[in-house]
Rosetta silent file (secondary structure, phi, psi, omega in degrees, C-alpha in Angstrom):
SEQUENCE: MHNGFEDHLRAVMTELSPIPDAEWDFFWRHVRQRRFARGDHVFREGQPAGDIHFLLAGLLRLYHCSDGEELVRGFDYEGRFIAMYESVITGCPSHLNVQALEPLHTLTFPGSMLLQTYDRHPCWDRFGRRVLEQHWVRRQDKEMRFRVYGPEEHYRLLLARGSPLIGRVPLRQLASYLQITPETLSRIRGRVAREADGVAALAGDAH
SCORE:     score description
SCORE:     0.000 S_00000001
   1 L     0.000  143.395  179.526    0.036    0.017    0.034 S_00000001
   2 L   -55.444  124.589  179.777    1.236    3.610   -0.760 S_00000001
   3 H   -61.085  -23.468 -177.440    3.165    4.753    2.189 S_00000001
   4 H   -68.431  -31.986  177.291    1.722    8.264    1.875 S_00000001
   5 H   -68.987  -40.511  174.787   -1.705    6.805    2.814 S_00000001
   6 H   -59.825  -39.855  172.649   -0.228    5.328    5.880 S_00000001
   7 H   -56.756  -46.527 -175.290    1.448    8.532    6.787 S_00000001
   8 H   -68.606  -42.548  175.685   -1.720   10.411    6.326 S_00000001
   9 H   -66.418  -40.002  176.495   -3.858    8.095    8.482 S_00000001
  10 H   -58.503  -45.426 -175.842   -1.253    7.930   11.290 S_00000001
  11 H   -64.180  -36.029  179.321   -1.194   11.783   11.392 S_00000001
  12 H   -63.278  -51.246 -171.832   -5.025   11.934   11.707 S_00000001
  13 H   -72.853  -32.038  176.810   -5.123    9.289   14.386 S_00000001
  14 H   -66.362  -22.432  175.566   -2.101   10.722   16.286 S_00000001
  15 H   -69.442  -25.332 -177.226   -4.047   14.013   16.635 S_00000001
  16 H   -87.576  -42.859 -177.782   -6.675   12.008   18.611 S_00000001
  17 L  -159.916  122.252  175.316   -4.180    9.785   20.584 S_00000001
  18 L   -59.195  131.263 -175.041   -0.341    9.350   20.264 S_00000001
  19 L  -118.703  118.886  177.523    0.332    5.764   19.077 S_00000001
  20 L   -57.848  155.449 -178.991    3.627    4.176   19.820 S_00000001
  21 H   -60.336  -39.345  177.582    5.444    2.565   16.860 S_00000001
  22 H   -63.649  -42.202  177.282    4.995   -1.033   17.931 S_00000001
  23 H   -59.158  -49.583 -172.603    1.243   -0.373   18.445 S_00000001
  24 H   -67.979  -35.185  176.079    0.926    1.296   15.100 S_00000001
  25 H   -63.237  -44.007  171.637    2.775   -1.582   13.288 S_00000001
  26 H   -53.777  -50.412 -177.585    0.160   -3.982   14.846 S_00000001
  27 H   -63.685  -43.484 -170.916   -2.701   -1.858   13.719 S_00000001
  28 H   -65.945  -26.939  174.761   -1.400   -1.164   10.215 S_00000001
  29 L   -62.305  -17.247 -178.188   -1.232   -4.935    9.441 S_00000001
  30 L  -101.199   -5.755 -177.876   -5.034   -4.983    9.707 S_00000001
  31 L   -91.077  131.537 -179.873   -5.670   -2.068    7.396 S_00000001
  32 E  -123.760  147.850  177.914   -6.710   -2.530    3.720 S_00000001
  33 E   -91.293  141.898 -178.464   -7.350   -0.045    0.999 S_00000001
  34 E  -140.651  145.995 -179.572  -10.650   -0.147   -0.623 S_00000001
  35 E  -125.558  142.388  172.438  -12.450    1.722   -3.512 S_00000001
  36 E  -127.523  139.916  175.849  -16.246    2.044   -4.233 S_00000001
  37 L   -75.486  161.856  175.985  -17.757    3.257   -7.441 S_00000001
  38 L   -62.371  135.287  174.761  -20.521    5.946   -7.422 S_00000001
  39 L    95.988  -18.643  177.410  -23.734    4.169   -6.460 S_00000001
  40 L   -70.002  154.435 -178.557  -22.003    1.352   -4.548 S_00000001
  41 E  -101.113  126.847  163.954  -23.138    0.563   -0.913 S_00000001
  42 E   -75.275  -48.265  179.326  -20.609    0.679    1.907 S_00000001
  43 E  -134.612  151.056  175.777  -23.262   -0.629    4.322 S_00000001
  44 L  -121.686  137.767  177.191  -26.737   -1.898    3.753 S_00000001
  45 L   -52.191  136.364  178.468  -29.698   -1.505    6.076 S_00000001
  46 L    83.937   -4.500 -177.107  -30.365   -4.747    7.912 S_00000001
  47 L  -114.150  161.765  177.293  -27.020   -6.242    7.268 S_00000001
  48 E   -61.691  142.434 -175.992  -23.871   -6.547    9.397 S_00000001
  49 L  -136.527   68.920 -172.351  -21.621   -3.432    9.444 S_00000001
  50 L   -89.485  -16.271 -173.088  -18.482   -4.296   11.340 S_00000001
  51 E   -79.235  155.319  170.239  -15.818   -2.395    9.373 S_00000001
  52 E  -118.848  131.149 -175.232  -14.544    1.140   10.160 S_00000001
  53 E  -115.356  129.465  163.936  -13.590    3.289    6.982 S_00000001
  54 E   -99.605  119.975 -177.494  -11.292    6.346    7.039 S_00000001
  55 E   -86.220  108.486  175.431  -12.471    8.276    3.889 S_00000001
  56 E   -77.038  -34.474 -179.299   -9.527    9.437    1.983 S_00000001
  57 E  -154.506  145.560  178.909  -11.629   10.822   -0.978 S_00000001
  58 L   117.934  177.906 -179.858  -15.229   10.968   -1.903 S_00000001
  59 E  -142.367  138.639  172.548  -18.775   11.804   -0.646 S_00000001
  60 E  -135.094  164.727  175.862  -21.445    9.477    0.614 S_00000001
  61 E  -119.627  158.882 -179.141  -24.995    9.652    1.933 S_00000001
  62 E  -124.887  129.919 -173.608  -26.667    7.780    4.736 S_00000001
  63 E  -153.910  160.379  172.827  -30.385    6.915    4.194 S_00000001
  64 E  -134.972  164.012 -174.351  -33.112    4.514    5.079 S_00000001
  65 E  -105.531  136.988  175.883  -36.221    3.388    3.197 S_00000001
  66 E  -141.679  122.556  176.816  -39.748    4.064    4.458 S_00000001
  67 L    49.256   36.312  173.743  -42.785    3.061    2.455 S_00000001
  68 L    88.723  -10.364 -175.169  -40.727    2.720   -0.666 S_00000001
  69 E   -98.951  139.936  178.541  -39.167    6.282   -0.290 S_00000001
  70 E   -94.956  122.338  178.900  -35.450    6.835    0.417 S_00000001
  71 E  -104.435  108.572 -179.085  -35.012    9.314    3.303 S_00000001
  72 E   -73.127  130.297 -173.643  -31.631   10.937    3.490 S_00000001
  73 E  -110.360  -16.159  176.949  -30.378   11.222    7.093 S_00000001
  74 E   169.153  175.962 -173.682  -26.910   12.655    6.469 S_00000001
  75 E  -133.643  158.399  168.687  -23.683   12.824    4.411 S_00000001
  76 E  -141.055  156.900 -176.872  -19.933   12.197    5.065 S_00000001
  77 E  -147.170 -178.710 -171.754  -16.931   13.173    3.180 S_00000001
  78 L   -51.391  146.081  178.104  -13.017   12.921    3.149 S_00000001
  79 L    94.521   -2.158 -178.075  -11.216   13.142    6.383 S_00000001
  80 L  -113.813  155.040  174.051  -13.743   11.406    8.430 S_00000001
  81 E   -91.840  132.449 -176.591  -14.073    7.964   10.018 S_00000001
  82 E  -116.693  130.732  177.189  -17.236    6.208    8.747 S_00000001
  83 L  -164.265  150.098  166.293  -18.839    3.419   10.738 S_00000001
  84 L   -89.351   96.108 -172.233  -22.103    2.176   12.025 S_00000001
  85 H   -73.700  -22.521  165.910  -20.910    2.300   15.616 S_00000001
  86 H   -61.818  -36.160  177.497  -23.798    0.440   17.153 S_00000001
  87 H   -70.139  -36.718  179.734  -23.044   -2.430   14.811 S_00000001
  88 H   -59.310  -50.714 -170.318  -19.372   -2.258   15.683 S_00000001
  89 H   -79.728  -32.061 -175.242  -20.005   -2.320   19.425 S_00000001
  90 H  -107.876  -19.628 -173.559  -23.111   -4.586   19.706 S_00000001
  91 L    79.417    7.315 -179.591  -22.995   -6.560   16.443 S_00000001
  92 L   -69.780  158.365  178.427  -26.503   -5.563   15.563 S_00000001
  93 E   -73.978  158.691  175.024  -27.291   -4.970   11.822 S_00000001
  94 L   -56.975  136.928 -179.917  -26.937   -1.441   10.300 S_00000001
  95 L   -96.035   -3.594 -179.211  -29.981    0.626   10.705 S_00000001
  96 L  -134.140  160.115  167.258  -29.021    2.768    7.635 S_00000001
  97 E   -93.160  137.801 -179.011  -27.834    2.408    4.058 S_00000001
  98 E  -124.984  115.176 -175.684  -24.461    4.141    3.327 S_00000001
  99 E  -125.215  133.906  179.589  -23.987    4.854   -0.418 S_00000001
 100 E   -68.683  127.395  162.394  -21.201    6.550   -2.510 S_00000001
 101 L   -88.938  -20.237  176.479  -22.328    9.680   -4.252 S_00000001
 102 L  -137.065  157.043  173.278  -18.841   10.018   -5.631 S_00000001
 103 L   -53.746  128.345 -175.793  -16.115    7.475   -6.080 S_00000001
 104 E   -97.789  140.120  175.489  -14.818    6.518   -2.714 S_00000001
 105 E  -131.927  116.104 -170.619  -11.269    5.734   -1.650 S_00000001
 106 E  -126.681  155.971  161.980  -11.044    4.356    1.935 S_00000001
 107 E  -112.158  124.730 -166.627   -8.551    2.761    4.457 S_00000001
 108 E  -123.365  138.042  177.719  -10.598    0.140    6.110 S_00000001
 109 E  -145.276  153.096 -174.158  -10.040   -1.955    9.240 S_00000001
 110 E   -76.581  138.684 -179.524  -12.333   -4.267   11.286 S_00000001
 111 H   -62.861  -42.908 -175.483  -14.161   -2.666   14.208 S_00000001
 112 H   -58.410  -37.429  178.046  -13.763   -5.863   16.244 S_00000001
 113 H   -64.111  -33.249  179.290   -9.979   -5.527   15.994 S_00000001
 114 H   -70.845  -34.630  177.385  -10.127   -2.076   17.368 S_00000001
 115 H   -64.546  -43.009 -178.787  -12.338   -3.131   20.278 S_00000001
 116 H   -66.937  -17.855 -176.566   -9.846   -5.838   21.078 S_00000001
 117 H   -85.422  -13.384  178.453   -6.790   -3.443   21.172 S_00000001
 118 H   -51.198  -34.444 -178.716   -8.446   -1.504   24.067 S_00000001
 119 H   -92.159   -4.206 -179.139   -6.675   -3.898   26.439 S_00000001
 120 L   -84.939  -32.033 -175.108   -3.335   -3.933   24.582 S_00000001
 121 L  -165.364  140.564  178.171   -2.334   -0.307   25.220 S_00000001
 122 H   -50.874  -32.555 -179.510   -4.004    2.939   26.608 S_00000001
 123 H   -53.285  -35.730 -173.038   -3.638    4.695   23.209 S_00000001
 124 H   -74.526  -44.502  178.174   -6.418    2.561   21.603 S_00000001
 125 H   -54.551  -45.413  177.990   -8.890    3.361   24.453 S_00000001
 126 H   -59.796  -46.455 -177.671   -8.181    7.021   24.117 S_00000001
 127 H   -63.687  -42.167 -175.825   -8.428    6.807   20.367 S_00000001
 128 H   -67.231  -46.696  175.404  -11.685    4.943   20.381 S_00000001
 129 H   -57.224  -49.582 -178.872  -13.142    7.421   22.926 S_00000001
 130 H   -59.432  -46.004  179.687  -12.107   10.513   20.889 S_00000001
 131 H   -56.568  -46.026 -179.621  -13.587    9.060   17.736 S_00000001
 132 H   -70.871  -33.651  171.594  -16.918    8.452   19.461 S_00000001
 133 H   -53.472  -49.955 -179.974  -16.764   11.942   21.035 S_00000001
 134 H   -60.700  -44.140  177.699  -16.444   13.507   17.634 S_00000001
 135 H   -53.908  -45.128 -171.986  -19.348   11.342   16.354 S_00000001
 136 H   -68.899  -35.602  174.531  -21.479   12.380   19.254 S_00000001
 137 H   -62.578  -45.581 -178.645  -20.691   16.112   18.822 S_00000001
 138 H   -61.134  -45.146 -177.753  -21.562   16.007   15.094 S_00000001
 139 H   -60.122  -45.184  177.824  -24.781   14.175   15.891 S_00000001
 140 H   -61.422  -42.484 -178.432  -25.792   16.724   18.596 S_00000001
 141 H   -64.185  -40.345  179.231  -24.990   19.553   16.246 S_00000001
 142 H   -67.414  -43.998  174.578  -27.073   18.019   13.571 S_00000001
 143 H   -62.552  -41.177 -173.320  -30.113   17.448   15.984 S_00000001
 144 H   -65.993  -45.649 -179.989  -29.780   20.979   17.295 S_00000001
 145 H   -63.312  -35.996  177.157  -30.005   22.444   13.681 S_00000001
 146 H   -69.528  -26.468  176.861  -33.042   20.403   12.861 S_00000001
 147 H   -80.475  -35.539 -166.155  -34.771   21.513   16.064 S_00000001
 148 H   -94.829  -36.587 -169.415  -33.869   25.166   15.893 S_00000001
 149 L  -105.345  139.835  167.403  -33.769   26.052   12.104 S_00000001
 150 L   -72.237  173.368  177.209  -36.349   25.837    9.355 S_00000001
 151 H   -50.357  -50.238 -172.480  -35.209   24.499    5.963 S_00000001
 152 H   -65.816  -40.186  177.636  -34.279   27.864    4.554 S_00000001
 153 H   -65.981  -37.498 -175.596  -32.287   28.867    7.721 S_00000001
 154 H   -71.860  -31.244  174.478  -30.632   25.536    7.753 S_00000001
 155 H   -64.888  -45.481 -177.848  -29.568   25.851    4.083 S_00000001
 156 H   -64.918  -37.390  171.776  -28.181   29.263    4.756 S_00000001
 157 H   -50.915  -56.089  177.032  -26.312   27.873    7.719 S_00000001
 158 H   -49.480  -46.941  178.947  -24.719   25.220    5.442 S_00000001
 159 H   -58.661  -52.603 -170.640  -23.626   28.120    3.088 S_00000001
 160 H   -62.299  -34.039 -176.162  -22.263   30.233    5.902 S_00000001
 161 H   -75.062  -17.244 -170.083  -20.244   27.353    7.252 S_00000001
 162 L    64.650   42.949 -173.277  -18.733   26.682    3.818 S_00000001
 163 L   -65.516  131.426  176.703  -20.081   23.181    3.990 S_00000001
 164 L   -58.202   -8.939 -178.227  -18.616   20.713    1.452 S_00000001
 165 L   -74.465  -29.651 -175.572  -22.094   19.459    0.716 S_00000001
 166 L   -65.289  131.751  176.879  -23.002   22.690   -1.194 S_00000001
 167 L    80.520  -10.659  174.271  -22.280   22.170   -4.825 S_00000001
 168 L  -107.692  -36.594  177.955  -21.433   18.482   -4.388 S_00000001
 169 L   -75.231  127.204  169.249  -24.800   16.866   -3.159 S_00000001
 170 L   -54.966  141.952 -177.493  -27.358   16.479   -5.934 S_00000001
 171 H   -41.579  -53.213 -174.557  -30.375   18.750   -5.444 S_00000001
 172 H   -59.671  -36.327 -176.560  -32.758   15.939   -4.867 S_00000001
 173 H   -72.793  -43.455 -172.106  -30.495   14.373   -2.104 S_00000001
 174 H   -74.148  -37.656  179.204  -29.949   17.714   -0.256 S_00000001
 175 H   -59.105  -46.104 -176.947  -33.755   18.520   -0.445 S_00000001
 176 H   -64.199  -37.748  172.675  -34.481   15.084    1.134 S_00000001
 177 H   -57.106  -46.529 -173.013  -31.924   15.839    3.929 S_00000001
 178 L   -84.845    6.823  174.995  -33.474   19.220    4.651 S_00000001
 179 L    59.725   41.809  177.576  -36.920   17.427    4.567 S_00000001
 180 L  -138.023  173.790 -178.830  -38.350   19.497    1.842 S_00000001
 181 L   -81.370  153.616  174.440  -39.216   18.945   -1.918 S_00000001
 182 H   -56.870  -36.629 -174.519  -36.550   19.698   -4.622 S_00000001
 183 H   -67.321  -36.098  175.532  -38.884   22.559   -5.872 S_00000001
 184 H   -70.078  -33.540  179.987  -38.816   24.216   -2.480 S_00000001
 185 H   -68.415  -42.638 -179.513  -35.049   23.880   -2.271 S_00000001
 186 H   -53.993  -47.819 -177.578  -34.858   25.431   -5.800 S_00000001
 187 H   -60.982  -42.474 -177.007  -36.950   28.479   -4.663 S_00000001
 188 H   -67.270  -41.206 -178.581  -34.692   28.911   -1.559 S_00000001
 189 H   -64.474  -36.606  173.552  -31.557   28.688   -3.630 S_00000001
 190 H   -68.265  -38.650  176.094  -33.015   31.323   -5.950 S_00000001
 191 H   -63.861  -47.826 -179.729  -33.802   33.762   -3.147 S_00000001
 192 H   -59.790  -44.819  177.079  -30.298   33.231   -1.790 S_00000001
 193 H   -64.981  -40.551  174.139  -28.718   33.837   -5.105 S_00000001
 194 H   -58.228  -45.612  178.580  -30.816   37.023   -5.804 S_00000001
 195 H   -60.428  -46.789  179.378  -29.799   38.375   -2.365 S_00000001
 196 H   -63.493  -44.024 -177.641  -26.059   37.668   -3.188 S_00000001
 197 H   -63.019  -38.634 -177.171  -26.402   39.459   -6.557 S_00000001
 198 H   -64.878  -40.134  176.701  -28.053   42.453   -4.772 S_00000001
 199 H   -65.744  -42.336 -178.173  -25.290   42.731   -2.267 S_00000001
 200 H   -63.150  -43.126 -179.556  -22.604   42.415   -5.043 S_00000001
 201 H   -54.949  -52.701 -175.894  -24.518   45.203   -7.005 S_00000001
 202 H   -60.589  -41.080  178.895  -24.607   47.492   -3.995 S_00000001
 203 H   -61.726  -45.139  177.216  -20.819   46.847   -3.321 S_00000001
 204 H   -61.395  -32.933 -179.351  -20.174   47.710   -6.899 S_00000001
 205 H   -76.243  -24.236 -179.820  -22.104   50.916   -6.776 S_00000001
 206 L   -73.123  -13.515 -175.137  -20.143   52.028   -3.620 S_00000001
 207 L   -92.949    0.000    0.000  -16.867   51.996   -5.526 S_00000001
């Protein structure tokens, strides 16, 4: 495997928990490189989901099916660990589908192996805890946004944050995530664009 990928993953993991060389060598032996084409499923609802993926490149969506309709529940992108943590910890089937919206390149390792390393060295317990903390914070932030903001405010917040989702996620998928129709999202985007044009025009007149 390309050594640059190893260096990148180790740098990311070391930010969460310093890992001694001997422990890293043990861990790296269990890592494999995987690629998924656009449309491929990383995990499927109702099936085991024991792997943990570090996303080197690409974009994916998390969704579930209800009455024949696909309901988007979230997205993930490069630089994040992707896992169904309940499945990793308890062995239960995945409650979501995870599908590539762009070609994916991942570094993948078994979740069961990571759980077993907790007794090997304190660095692994700390790493696992920090990953779960990050997951919890993102989940709480998402729940807060849906409680506090309406769809238009939510979309504007994504824009203000410079979210990688804007411009990469298809309109229909983003509308499903915001729990509105594609037509409603198109109108919101139109209003936002007109406001931006108006601000730009005022700025031009001021010079």
